[in-house]
C-alpha positions in Angstrom: 104.9 135.2 92.3 102.4 136.9 89.9 103.6 136.9 86.3 103.5 140.6 86.1 105.8 140.9 89.1 108.4 138.8 87.2 108.8 141.6 84.7 110.8 143.5 87.3 113.4 140.8 87.2 114.0 141.4 83.4 115.3 144.9 82.6 114.9 144.1 78.9 111.2 144.8 79.3 112.0 148.5 79.7 113.0 148.9 76.1 112.1 145.8 74.1 109.3 143.3 73.5 111.6 140.3 73.5 110.2 137.3 71.5 113.4 135.4 70.8 113.8 133.0 73.8 114.3 130.2 71.3 117.4 132.1 70.2 119.4 133.8 72.9 117.4 134.9 76.0 118.1 138.0 78.1 119.2 137.4 81.6 117.4 138.3 84.8 118.6 140.5 87.6 119.1 137.4 89.6 121.5 136.1 87.1 123.3 139.4 86.9 123.6 139.4 90.7 125.0 135.8 90.6 127.6 136.9 88.0 128.5 139.9 90.1 128.8 137.7 93.2 131.2 135.4 91.3 133.2 138.4 90.1 133.4 139.8 93.6 134.6 136.5 95.1 137.1 136.0 92.3 138.5 139.5 92.5 138.6 139.8 96.3 139.7 136.3 97.2 140.8 134.4 94.1 140.8 130.7 95.0 141.6 131.3 98.6 138.3 129.8 99.8 137.6 127.7 96.7 136.1 124.8 98.7 133.8 127.1 100.6 132.9 129.7 97.9 132.9 127.8 94.6 132.4 124.1 95.2 129.1 124.6 97.0 127.8 126.6 94.1 128.7 123.8 91.7 126.8 121.3 93.8 123.8 123.5 94.2 123.5 124.1 90.4 124.0 120.4 89.7 121.2 119.6 92.1 118.9 122.3 90.6 119.6 120.9 87.1 118.8 117.4 88.2 115.5 118.6 89.7 114.6 120.4 86.5 114.8 117.2 84.5 113.8 114.6 87.1 117.3 113.1 87.3 119.8 112.5 90.1 122.8 114.8 90.5 125.1 111.9 89.7 123.5 111.8 86.2 124.2 115.4 85.4 127.4 116.9 83.9 128.1 120.5 82.9 128.9 121.2 79.3 129.7 124.3 77.3 126.9 123.8 74.8 124.4 121.4 73.3 126.8 120.4 70.6 129.3 119.2 73.2 126.7 117.1 74.9 125.6 115.4 71.6 129.3 114.9 70.8 129.8 113.1 74.0 127.3 110.5 72.8 128.3 110.5 69.2 132.0 110.1 69.9 131.7 108.0 73.1 129.7 105.0 72.0 131.5 101.9 70.7 130.2 102.0 67.1 130.6 99.0 64.8 130.7 99.2 61.0 127.2 98.8 59.7 125.5 100.5 62.7 122.8 103.1 61.9 121.7 106.3 63.6 118.3 108.0 63.0 117.9 111.8 63.1 115.8 114.1 60.8 115.7 116.9 58.3 113.9 119.3 60.8 116.8 119.3 63.2 119.2 122.0 64.1 122.6 121.3 62.6 124.0 120.4 66.0 121.9 117.2 65.9 122.9 116.3 62.3 126.6 116.8 61.8 127.8 114.7 64.8 126.0 111.7 63.3 127.1 112.3 59.8 130.7 112.6 61.0 130.4 108.9 62.1 130.5 107.9 58.4 134.2 107.4 58.7 133.5 104.7 61.2 131.1 102.9 58.9 128.0 104.3 60.6 125.1 105.3 58.4 122.7 108.1 59.3 119.0 107.7 58.4 117.2 111.0 57.9 113.5 111.2 58.9 111.6 113.4 56.4 109.5 116.0 58.2 106.2 117.2 56.7 104.4 120.3 57.8 107.0 120.9 60.5 106.6 117.6 62.2 107.7 113.9 62.0 105.3 111.1 61.5 105.3 108.5 64.3 104.6 105.9 61.7 107.8 106.8 59.9 109.7 106.7 63.2 108.3 103.2 63.9 109.3 102.0 60.4 112.9 103.4 60.9 113.3 101.8 64.3 112.4 98.4 62.9 115.8 98.2 61.1 117.8 95.9 63.3 121.0 97.8 62.6 119.7 101.0 64.2 121.5 101.7 67.5 120.4 105.2 68.3 117.6 107.7 67.6 118.4 111.4 68.2 115.7 114.1 68.0 114.9 117.4 69.5 112.3 117.8 72.2 111.0 120.7 70.2 111.9 121.5 66.6 113.7 124.8 66.4 112.0 126.0 63.2 108.4 124.9 63.4 108.1 124.6 67.1 106.6 121.1 66.8 106.8 119.3 70.2 107.8 115.7 69.8 106.1 113.1 72.0 109.1 112.0 73.9 107.1 109.5 76.0 105.9 107.6 72.9 109.1 107.8 71.0 111.1 106.8 74.1 108.9 103.7 74.5 109.3 102.8 70.9 113.1 103.0 71.3 112.9 100.7 74.3 110.8 98.2 72.4 113.4 98.0 69.7 116.4 98.1 72.0 117.5 101.5 70.5 119.2 104.3 72.5 117.3 107.6 72.7 119.2 110.9 72.6 117.4 114.2 73.0 118.4 117.8 72.1 116.3 119.5 74.7 117.5 123.1 74.3 114.1 124.3 72.9 112.1 123.0 75.8 114.1 122.9 79.1 113.0 125.9 81.1 109.5 126.3 79.6 108.1 122.7 79.2 107.9 119.9 81.7 110.2 116.9 81.5 110.8 114.0 83.9 113.4 111.6 82.7 112.5 109.3 85.6 109.2 108.7 83.7 110.2 109.4 80.1 112.6 106.8 78.7 115.4 109.1 77.6 119.0 107.8 77.7 121.0 111.0 76.9 120.0 114.6 76.9 121.8 117.9 76.2 120.9 121.5 76.4 122.7 124.8 76.7 121.4 127.3 79.2 121.1 130.4 77.1 117.6 129.9 75.7 114.6 128.9 77.8 116.6 128.3 80.9 117.5 132.0 80.9 121.2 131.5 81.7 124.3 132.6 79.8 125.9 131.3 76.7 128.6 128.7 77.2 127.2 126.7 80.1 124.6 123.9 79.8 123.7 120.4 81.1 124.2 116.9 79.9 122.1 114.1 81.3 123.1 110.4 81.0 120.9 107.7 82.5 122.9 106.0 85.2 122.8 102.6 83.7 124.0 104.0 80.3 127.1 105.8 81.8 129.4 102.8 81.2 128.4 102.8 77.5 130.1 106.2 76.9 133.9 106.4 76.7 135.1 110.0 77.2 137.0 111.1 74.2 138.9 113.7 76.4 140.4 112.6 79.6 142.1 115.0 82.0 142.6 115.7 85.7 138.9 116.4 86.3 137.2 113.2 85.1 139.1 110.6 87.1 138.4 109.2 90.6 140.2 111.2 93.3 140.7 114.1 90.9 142.0 116.3 93.6 145.0 114.0 94.2 147.5 115.6 91.8 150.5 113.6 93.0 149.4 110.1 92.4 148.4 109.2 88.8 145.5 106.7 88.6 143.5 106.5 85.4 140.2 105.4 86.8 136.9 106.9 85.5 134.1 107.5 88.0 130.8 105.7 87.5 128.8 108.9 87.4 128.4 111.8 85.0 131.5 113.4 86.4 133.4 111.2 83.9 132.4 113.8 81.2 133.9 116.8 83.0 137.5 116.5 82.0 138.9 119.8 83.5 138.1 123.2 85.0 134.5 124.1 84.8 132.9 127.3 83.6 132.4 128.8 87.0 130.8 132.1 86.0 128.4 130.2 83.8 127.6 127.8 86.6 126.9 130.7 89.0 124.6 132.2 86.3 122.9 128.9 85.5 122.3 128.2 89.1 120.5 131.5 89.7 118.4 131.0 86.5 117.4 127.4 87.4 116.5 128.4 91.0 114.1 131.0 89.5 112.5 128.5 87.2 112.1 126.0 90.0 110.6 128.7 92.3 108.0 129.6 89.7 107.4 125.8 88.9 107.8 124.4 85.4 104.3 123.2 85.1 103.0 126.7 85.7 105.5 128.2 83.3 104.4 125.8 80.6 100.8 126.8 81.0 101.8 130.4 80.9 103.9 130.1 77.8 101.4 128.0 75.9 98.7 130.6 76.8 100.8 133.4 75.3 101.5 131.5 72.1 97.8 130.7 71.9 97.1 134.5 72.0 99.8 135.1 69.4 98.2 132.4 67.2 94.8 133.9 67.4 96.1 137.4 66.7 98.2 136.6 63.6 95.4 134.4 62.2 93.1 137.4 62.5 95.5 139.2 60.3 95.3 136.5 57.7 98.7 134.9 58.5 99.5 131.3 57.7 100.6 129.6 60.9 103.5 127.2 60.2 103.8 125.7 63.6 101.8 122.5 64.5 99.3 123.7 67.1 97.3 120.6 68.0 97.2 119.5 71.7 100.5 117.8 72.5 102.4 119.5 69.7 102.3 123.1 70.9 105.5 124.6 72.3 106.9 128.0 73.2 107.5 128.7 69.5 105.0 130.1 67.0 106.1 130.4 63.4 103.9 132.3 60.8 104.0 134.1 57.5 101.9 137.1 56.5 100.3 136.9 53.0 102.3 138.8 50.4 105.2 139.7 52.7 108.6 138.3 52.9 109.4 137.1 56.5 112.6 139.2 56.6 110.5 142.3 55.9 108.1 141.4 58.6 110.9 140.9 61.1 112.4 144.3 60.1 109.1 146.0 60.6 108.8 144.5 64.0 112.3 145.5 64.9 111.5 149.1 64.0 108.9 148.9 66.7 111.3 147.4 69.2 109.9 143.9 68.9 112.6 141.2 68.6 111.7 138.2 66.5 113.7 136.2 63.9 113.3 134.3 60.7 113.7 130.5 60.8 112.8 127.9 58.2 110.9 130.4 56.1 108.7 131.8 58.9 108.7 134.6 61.4 109.5 132.9 64.7 108.1 134.2 67.9 109.0 132.7 71.3 107.7 134.4 74.4 108.6 133.4 78.0 106.6 133.7 81.2 107.5 137.4 81.9 106.1 138.5 78.6 102.5 139.7 78.9 99.3 140.2 77.0 99.8 143.9 76.5 103.1 143.2 74.7 101.3 140.8 72.4 98.7 143.5 71.6 101.5 145.9 70.7 103.2 143.3 68.6 100.0 142.7 66.6 99.4 146.4 66.2 103.0 146.6 64.8 102.1 143.9 62.3 99.0 145.8 61.1 100.9 149.1 60.5 
């Protein structure tokens, strides 16, 4: 499907130049139709044909999510948001007093507070110090050399600067030091390639409302199969036991797959929406989407540099992402964002810069209009 043709799937293009997919993305007509389909089924049939109408959609979406990250369906659980997924890890491991966790000062709060909260269990959180929007691999290596470190948790892409962390290298370093690797992937899933069968990641969480183009309140949690026994669910209900549909015979036995993290009724509307969103991404192919998004951010970088802006995002090969952060000389970023909003361009301020985050359906003409708005 040509990129220009994808614009027809996103009604937002009729009124806005949407550059905030790193925040909350607009949904496509396919997602709207999936939500309408769920609503129709629910209103006309209720749960009358639950096994025929709803369970297959759950299975399809789980398979689509596993394809997106290179996992198996048995390694995927549905979560309500990234925070919940990270909390499954933080609260599920058998921590010992004196254990240490590594995260960093460039992280979104969702990837800091769950680890800080472990202080009551005697767990210390080590904070990597970012510089120029990125972490130093040398500092990561030094931190991992501490024998009390049990887990490293970083974002695949930093939400403020857009720096793309080298998950392959970091994951291998974690393996060398026998440290678990947890990834907040919300700023990359849907626009950048990832294959957990090749990249040594143990746990991964991402809500669907950003680059995956789903709705808020439904995301995915990946747990490498051999790591599943390490995580003890903190909430146990009817849904995350073996033979969960047998309501008459109590048997507290947890399954050996990621279903052990789904304790009760799932967010069906969110799953219908996420399934439609993921199917579109897989149809377009993530490798192609990544090239498209990086091309658009390259164009943005060239354009704002021509206006004298300071680019705050690391932009060397391997560090680029779908996020470009910049600051115009002599102008407060909030003022820049307000000026863009007056021209129907949606951007946002993060970490002291104007953050732009285009997706595949944005086009070069929109970027030209955005740059004209910055000039005015």
